[in-house]
BAVO-768274 format. One line per 5 residues: their letters; for each residue x, y, z of N, C-alpha, C. Coordinates in nm, 2 decimals. Layout:
<recs>
A = X Y Z X Y Z X Y Z | ... $
</recs>
This chain:
<recs>
MFEKN = 0.40 8.17 -5.04 0.42 8.31 -5.06 0.55 8.33 -5.14 | 0.67 8.32 -5.08 0.80 8.33 -5.14 0.86 8.19 -5.14 | 0.95 8.16 -5.24 1.02 8.04 -5.24 1.14 8.05 -5.14 | 1.16 7.95 -5.06 1.27 7.95 -4.97 1.40 7.93 -5.04 | 1.49 8.02 -5.01 1.63 8.02 -5.07 1.74 8.04 -4.97 $
VGGID = 1.71 8.04 -4.84 1.81 8.06 -4.74 1.80 7.94 -4.64 | 1.92 7.87 -4.63 1.91 7.75 -4.54 2.05 7.73 -4.48 | 2.05 7.63 -4.39 2.18 7.59 -4.33 2.25 7.69 -4.24 | 2.38 7.69 -4.26 2.46 7.79 -4.18 2.42 7.93 -4.21 | 2.39 7.96 -4.34 2.35 8.09 -4.38 2.23 8.14 -4.29 $
RILRI = 2.13 8.06 -4.27 2.02 8.09 -4.19 2.06 8.12 -4.05 | 2.14 8.03 -3.99 2.18 8.05 -3.85 2.26 8.18 -3.83 | 2.35 8.21 -3.93 2.43 8.33 -3.92 2.34 8.45 -3.93 | 2.25 8.45 -4.01 2.16 8.57 -4.03 2.08 8.59 -3.90 | 2.03 8.49 -3.84 1.95 8.50 -3.72 2.04 8.56 -3.60 $
VIGLA = 2.16 8.50 -3.59 2.26 8.54 -3.48 2.30 8.69 -3.50 | 2.34 8.72 -3.63 2.38 8.86 -3.65 2.26 8.96 -3.63 | 2.14 8.92 -3.68 2.03 9.01 -3.66 2.00 9.03 -3.51 | 2.00 8.92 -3.43 1.98 8.93 -3.29 2.09 9.02 -3.22 | 2.21 9.00 -3.26 2.32 9.08 -3.20 2.31 9.23 -3.23 $
LLAGF = 2.27 9.26 -3.35 2.25 9.40 -3.39 2.13 9.46 -3.31 | 2.03 9.39 -3.29 1.91 9.44 -3.22 1.95 9.45 -3.07 | 2.03 9.36 -3.02 2.07 9.37 -2.88 2.16 9.50 -2.87 | 2.24 9.53 -2.96 2.32 9.65 -2.96 2.24 9.77 -2.96 | 2.12 9.77 -3.03 2.03 9.88 -3.02 1.98 9.91 -2.88 $
FLNSG = 1.94 9.80 -2.81 1.89 9.82 -2.68 2.00 9.85 -2.57 | 2.11 9.79 -2.59 2.22 9.82 -2.50 2.29 9.95 -2.52 | 2.29 10.01 -2.64 2.35 10.14 -2.66 2.25 10.24 -2.71 | 2.13 10.24 -2.64 2.02 10.33 -2.68 2.06 10.48 -2.66 | 2.16 10.51 -2.59 2.19 10.65 -2.56 2.29 10.71 -2.67 $
SAYSW = 2.35 10.63 -2.75 2.45 10.68 -2.85 2.38 10.75 -2.96 | 2.46 10.83 -3.03 2.40 10.91 -3.14 2.35 10.83 -3.26 | 2.41 10.72 -3.29 2.37 10.64 -3.41 2.31 10.51 -3.37 | 2.24 10.50 -3.25 2.19 10.37 -3.21 2.08 10.32 -3.30 | 2.02 10.41 -3.37 1.91 10.37 -3.47 1.97 10.28 -3.58 $
AYLIG = 2.10 10.29 -3.61 2.17 10.21 -3.71 2.16 10.06 -3.68 | 2.16 10.03 -3.55 2.15 9.89 -3.52 2.02 9.82 -3.56 | 1.92 9.90 -3.59 1.79 9.85 -3.64 1.80 9.78 -3.77 | 1.91 9.79 -3.84 1.93 9.72 -3.97 1.93 9.57 -3.94 | 1.95 9.53 -3.81 1.95 9.39 -3.78 1.81 9.32 -3.80 $
IVPLA = 1.71 9.40 -3.82 1.58 9.35 -3.86 1.58 9.27 -3.99 | 1.66 9.32 -4.08 1.67 9.26 -4.22 1.73 9.12 -4.21 | 1.85 9.10 -4.16 1.90 8.96 -4.15 1.82 8.87 -4.06 | 1.76 8.92 -3.96 1.68 8.84 -3.87 1.55 8.79 -3.95 | 1.49 8.88 -4.02 1.37 8.85 -4.09 1.40 8.75 -4.21 $
TGIFQ = 1.51 8.77 -4.28 1.54 8.68 -4.39 1.58 8.54 -4.33 | 1.64 8.54 -4.21 1.67 8.41 -4.15 1.55 8.33 -4.10 | 1.46 8.41 -4.04 1.34 8.34 -3.99 1.25 8.30 -4.11 | 1.23 8.38 -4.21 1.14 8.34 -4.32 1.20 8.27 -4.43 | 1.34 8.25 -4.42 1.42 8.17 -4.52 1.40 8.22 -4.66 $
TCLLY = 1.38 8.35 -4.67 1.37 8.41 -4.81 1.45 8.54 -4.81 | 1.53 8.55 -4.91 1.61 8.67 -4.94 1.59 8.72 -5.08 | 1.53 8.84 -5.09 1.50 8.89 -5.23 1.63 8.91 -5.31 | 1.74 8.95 -5.25 1.86 8.97 -5.32 1.91 8.84 -5.37 | 1.90 8.73 -5.29 1.94 8.60 -5.34 1.86 8.56 -5.46 $
KVLGI = 1.73 8.59 -5.46 1.64 8.56 -5.57 1.68 8.63 -5.70 | 1.72 8.76 -5.69 1.76 8.84 -5.80 1.89 8.78 -5.86 | 1.99 8.74 -5.77 2.12 8.69 -5.81 2.11 8.54 -5.85 | 2.00 8.47 -5.82 1.99 8.33 -5.85 2.06 8.24 -5.75 | 2.08 8.28 -5.63 2.15 8.21 -5.53 2.05 8.13 -5.45 $
NTCKK = 2.08 8.01 -5.41 1.99 7.93 -5.33 2.08 7.84 -5.24 | 2.07 7.87 -5.10 2.15 7.79 -5.01 2.06 7.69 -4.93 | 1.93 7.68 -4.97 1.84 7.59 -4.90 1.84 7.46 -4.98 | 1.86 7.35 -4.90 1.86 7.22 -4.95 1.71 7.18 -4.97 | 1.68 7.12 -5.08 1.54 7.08 -5.11 1.52 6.93 -5.08 $
</recs>
């Protein structure tokens, strides 16, 4: 489907940051801007699927082949 361009430490950091932001959403569900934590879906998805469209546009590839 898409070429893999996210790998190594970059992938691990994206998954950890995405999970932390989603945990913040559930832990702070009563705050006014708790919906902003849902942005964690983006780094989590790019880490899991190893594909970042912005990296593709910029020509960056951190995935070892």
